[in-house]
C-alpha positions in Angstrom: 209.9 139.3 -65.6 213.7 143.8 -63.6 221.0 144.4 -63.6 218.2 145.4 -67.3 218.2 147.9 -69.2 214.6 148.8 -69.2 212.5 150.8 -67.2 212.8 148.7 -64.1 216.1 147.8 -64.3 217.4 151.4 -65.2 215.8 152.6 -61.9 217.6 151.0 -59.3 220.6 151.5 -61.4 220.4 154.9 -60.6 221.8 154.3 -57.4 225.3 153.5 -59.1 225.1 156.7 -60.7 224.7 159.0 -56.4 228.0 158.8 -55.4 226.2 157.6 -52.3 224.8 154.8 -53.7 228.0 153.7 -55.7 228.2 150.1 -53.7 224.9 149.0 -54.2 223.5 146.9 -57.5 221.9 148.4 -60.2 219.0 146.4 -61.0 214.9 146.2 -59.6 211.3 146.5 -60.8 209.7 150.2 -60.5 206.0 147.9 -59.9 206.1 149.5 -56.7 203.4 148.6 -54.1 203.0 145.0 -55.6 204.8 141.7 -54.7 205.4 141.1 -58.4 208.0 141.3 -61.4 206.5 142.2 -63.9 207.6 139.6 -64.9 210.2 139.5 -63.9 212.4 138.8 -61.3 214.9 135.7 -62.5 216.1 133.8 -60.0 219.7 133.7 -59.7 221.7 130.8 -60.3 223.3 130.6 -57.3 222.6 128.0 -55.0 222.4 130.7 -52.1 219.6 132.4 -53.6 217.0 129.5 -53.9 214.0 129.9 -52.7 210.6 128.1 -52.2 207.4 128.4 -54.7 205.2 130.0 -52.0 202.8 129.5 -55.2 202.9 125.6 -55.1 202.5 125.9 -51.0 198.8 127.4 -51.1 195.8 124.9 -50.5 194.9 123.2 -53.9 191.7 125.4 -54.4 193.4 128.6 -53.7 195.9 127.6 -56.5 192.8 126.5 -58.9 191.7 130.3 -58.1 194.6 132.5 -58.6 194.9 131.0 -62.0 191.2 130.8 -63.3 191.4 134.5 -62.4 194.9 134.7 -63.9 193.3 132.7 -66.9 190.4 134.9 -67.3 192.2 137.4 -68.6 193.6 137.8 -72.4 196.5 136.5 -73.9 197.7 135.5 -70.0 200.2 132.6 -71.3 203.0 133.0 -73.1 206.1 135.3 -73.6 206.9 134.7 -77.6 204.4 135.8 -80.4 204.1 137.1 -83.9 202.0 140.2 -84.7 200.8 140.3 -88.3 198.8 142.6 -90.3 199.2 143.0 -94.3 202.7 142.2 -94.7 204.2 143.4 -91.7 205.5 141.4 -88.8 206.0 142.2 -85.4 207.6 139.7 -82.7 207.3 140.3 -79.6 209.0 138.7 -76.5 208.1 139.2 -72.4 211.3 139.7 -70.7 212.6 138.2 -67.4 215.1 141.2 -66.0 217.7 138.7 -64.4 220.0 136.5 -65.5 219.0 132.3 -65.6 220.1 129.8 -67.6 217.3 129.0 -68.8 217.3 132.7 -71.1 219.1 130.3 -73.3 216.2 128.4 -74.7 214.3 131.9 -75.3 217.0 133.4 -77.0 217.4 130.3 -79.5 213.8 130.7 -80.5 214.0 134.4 -81.2 217.2 134.4 -83.0 216.1 134.2 -86.9 213.3 136.9 -85.7 216.6 138.5 -84.7 218.2 137.8 -88.0 214.8 139.0 -90.2 214.4 142.5 -88.2 215.2 145.8 -89.4 214.8 147.3 -85.5 214.6 146.1 -81.7 212.4 148.2 -79.8 213.1 147.8 -76.0 211.6 149.9 -73.0 215.1 151.6 -73.1 218.4 151.1 -74.7 222.2 152.5 -74.3 221.2 155.7 -74.6 218.4 155.5 -72.3 220.1 154.4 -69.5 222.8 157.0 -69.6 221.1 159.7 -69.9 218.9 158.7 -66.8 222.2 158.0 -64.7 223.4 161.6 -66.1 219.8 162.8 -64.6 220.4 161.3 -61.2 223.9 162.7 -60.9 222.9 165.9 -61.6 219.3 166.2 -59.7 219.6 163.7 -56.5 215.8 164.8 -55.4 214.6 162.6 -57.8 215.2 159.6 -55.5 215.7 161.2 -52.1 213.0 163.3 -50.4 214.3 167.1 -49.2 211.4 166.8 -46.9 209.7 164.5 -44.0 211.8 161.4 -44.1 210.2 157.8 -44.1 210.6 157.3 -40.3 208.4 160.2 -40.1 205.8 159.3 -42.2 205.6 155.4 -40.9 204.9 153.6 -37.9 207.4 152.7 -35.6 206.5 149.2 -36.2 206.7 149.7 -39.4 209.4 151.7 -39.8 211.6 149.5 -37.7 210.3 146.1 -40.6 211.7 148.5 -43.3 215.2 148.9 -41.7 216.0 145.2 -41.4 214.8 145.0 -45.4 217.3 147.8 -45.9 220.3 146.3 -43.9 219.7 142.5 -45.8 220.0 145.1 -48.9 223.6 146.3 -47.3 221.3 150.3 -47.5 221.9 152.3 -43.8 219.0 152.9 -41.9 220.1 156.9 -42.3 220.2 156.6 -45.8 216.9 154.7 -46.5 215.5 157.1 -44.7 215.6 159.7 -47.2 214.5 157.7 -50.3 211.3 158.8 -52.3 209.0 156.0 -51.0 208.7 154.9 -54.5 211.9 154.1 -54.3 212.0 152.0 -51.2 209.6 150.2 -52.5 211.2 149.5 -55.6 214.6 148.3 -53.5 212.1 145.8 -51.5 211.2 144.2 -54.4 214.5 142.4 -55.0 216.3 139.9 -53.4 219.8 140.7 -51.5 221.1 138.0 -53.6 219.3 138.9 -56.8 221.0 142.0 -55.9 224.2 140.6 -55.9 224.1 138.8 -59.1 223.1 142.0 -60.9 226.4 143.6 -59.4 228.7 140.8 -60.5 227.8 141.4 -64.2 225.5 138.8 -64.9 222.8 140.1 -67.5 219.0 139.6 -67.8 217.3 139.0 -70.8 216.4 142.1 -72.1 220.3 142.8 -71.6 221.5 139.8 -73.6 218.9 140.5 -76.4 220.5 144.2 -76.7 223.4 142.3 -77.0 222.5 139.9 -79.6 220.8 142.9 -81.5 224.2 144.5 -81.4 226.3 141.9 -82.6 224.2 141.9 -85.7 224.1 145.9 -86.5 220.8 145.5 -85.5 219.3 149.4 -84.8 217.9 149.1 -81.0 215.2 151.9 -80.5 213.9 153.0 -76.9 209.8 152.9 -76.7 209.6 155.8 -74.3 211.6 158.9 -73.5 214.5 157.8 -70.4 212.2 159.4 -67.7 208.8 158.5 -68.3 209.2 156.4 -65.1 209.4 159.8 -63.0 206.6 161.1 -64.4 204.5 158.1 -63.7 205.6 158.1 -60.1 204.9 161.6 -59.6 201.6 161.0 -60.1 201.1 158.9 -57.3 198.9 160.6 -54.7 201.1 161.2 -51.2 198.3 159.5 -49.1 199.1 156.2 -50.6 203.1 156.0 -50.9 203.6 154.9 -47.6 201.1 152.2 -48.6 203.5 151.2 -51.7 205.7 150.2 -49.2 203.4 148.2 -47.1 202.3 146.6 -50.1 205.6 145.6 -50.7 207.5 144.4 -47.3 205.8 141.0 -47.1 208.0 140.1 -50.3 210.8 141.8 -49.1 211.0 139.4 -45.7 210.9 136.3 -48.1 212.5 137.7 -51.0 214.1 134.4 -51.7 210.9 132.4 -51.9 209.1 135.4 -54.1 212.7 135.4 -56.5 211.7 131.6 -56.9 207.8 131.7 -57.2 207.9 134.6 -59.6 210.3 132.8 -62.1 208.9 129.6 -61.9 205.5 131.1 -63.4 207.8 133.4 -65.9 209.5 129.9 -67.0 206.3 128.2 -67.0 205.0 131.1 -69.4 202.2 131.8 -67.1 203.0 135.8 -66.7 199.6 136.6 -66.0 200.2 134.3 -62.8 202.8 136.6 -61.5 199.9 139.5 -61.4 197.2 137.5 -59.8 199.8 135.6 -56.9 201.1 138.9 -56.3 197.3 140.4 -55.9 196.7 137.4 -53.5 199.5 138.0 -51.6 199.5 141.1 -50.9 195.5 141.0 -49.4 197.2 138.0 -47.0 199.7 139.6 -45.7 200.3 143.5 -46.4 198.1 144.3 -43.3 196.2 146.8 -45.7 192.5 146.5 -46.2 191.9 144.7 -49.1 190.3 147.8 -50.8 193.5 149.6 -50.5 195.6 146.3 -52.4 193.2 146.6 -55.2 193.2 149.9 -55.3 197.2 149.8 -55.6 197.1 147.2 -58.0 194.3 149.6 -60.4 197.0 152.1 -59.9 199.8 150.5 -60.2 198.8 148.5 -63.9 197.0 152.0 -65.1 200.5 153.7 -64.3 202.9 151.8 -65.1 201.5 149.3 -67.7 198.4 150.4 -69.5 199.3 153.8 -70.0 202.6 152.6 -71.1 201.1 150.4 -74.0 198.9 152.9 -75.4 201.6 155.2 -75.9 203.6 152.7 -77.1 201.5 151.7 -79.9 202.4 154.5 -82.3 206.3 154.2 -81.7 205.6 150.1 -82.7 203.1 151.5 -85.5 205.7 153.6 -87.1 209.0 151.6 -86.8 206.7 148.7 -88.5 206.6 150.8 -91.8 210.0 150.6 -91.8 210.8 146.8 -92.1 210.0 143.7 -89.7 210.9 144.7 -85.6 211.6 142.4 -83.0 210.1 143.9 -79.3 211.7 143.0 -76.1 209.5 144.2 -72.9 208.9 142.7 -69.4 206.5 139.8 -70.0 203.3 141.8 -68.0 203.3 144.6 -70.6 201.9 141.9 -73.3 198.8 139.6 -71.7 195.9 141.6 -70.3 193.1 143.7 -71.4 194.9 146.7 -72.4 198.0 145.1 -72.9 200.3 145.2 -76.2 198.7 141.9 -77.4 195.1 143.1 -76.5 196.1 146.3 -78.3 197.3 145.1 -81.3 194.8 142.3 -81.9 192.3 145.3 -81.5 194.4 147.3 -84.2 194.0 144.9 -86.8 197.0 142.3 -86.2 196.2 138.8 -86.6 198.7 137.0 -83.4 199.9 133.5 -83.4 201.9 132.0 -79.6 205.3 130.7 -80.7 206.9 127.8 -79.3 210.1 128.0 -77.4 211.9 125.0 -76.8 212.4 122.9 -73.3 215.9 123.7 -71.6 
């Protein structure tokens, strides 16, 4: 589970496209309102970015309950899978969008399938990233509001917390005040040291896979148009916009610990545990009623994962008529009811989890 060339990394990459944000890193996550990383955030390798595993600090009973909730969903474990149907072969990799030395083992496991593929499918490729930057340069209102600012829409105490989180990420309060609420939530979802790591040129797994495909002359095809995520965020009701920020603030205030926690879950090949831990933590620490947290999780899952998964299926089906393919997307897209693996199984594909050697 994030800079990347998929829709997660592309959104924060837009800071580079806006002149006022040229000093900020281009990396992050779009799961606004959720303390998660689809997966996805990687713990940067530098020592100063290390944190404590918050999941392991929970009482044993709580860990058991969260793990059971994760494992109750289809395909809760595993980040590398093969789908076969009538001679068609698709290999699916759930990715983690930031740099980590442990990606080497995953890339080694994926290599023979790239050798055998006719196409690499990703959430967004280099062309889509360029188009997104151009759109943001032409229309800053994609990221910045022209209406009421965040301090005008938030309680003072909440805005004061948000200002500190912005400052930790080198974002002046006067500028952060004008962020679209979802963009503020995206920003909070990334630790300051991870932003610095991405800005230094460290490549996440998505970029590594794209680079491996390009080195082989393998075509890279996007699963969706470059502006898909903007369209989805536009559907979030105005009344819930500030709640997205409040849901993400607890993670922002302990960013390195979250990064380590989510990284450990990913490399343990338990992507669904990321989701359930994040839900548990938001219920406990966001200050929002449980019903509000659960409604946000349901909305985010529908908008940012399930709808996109369904929209991707025709692209996948068409691509497979042209030969074997590899698909690399954020790991949370694989699991759960309505996840890609579930949709493929319902479409008649036989699924096999593939091993990744321990680093």
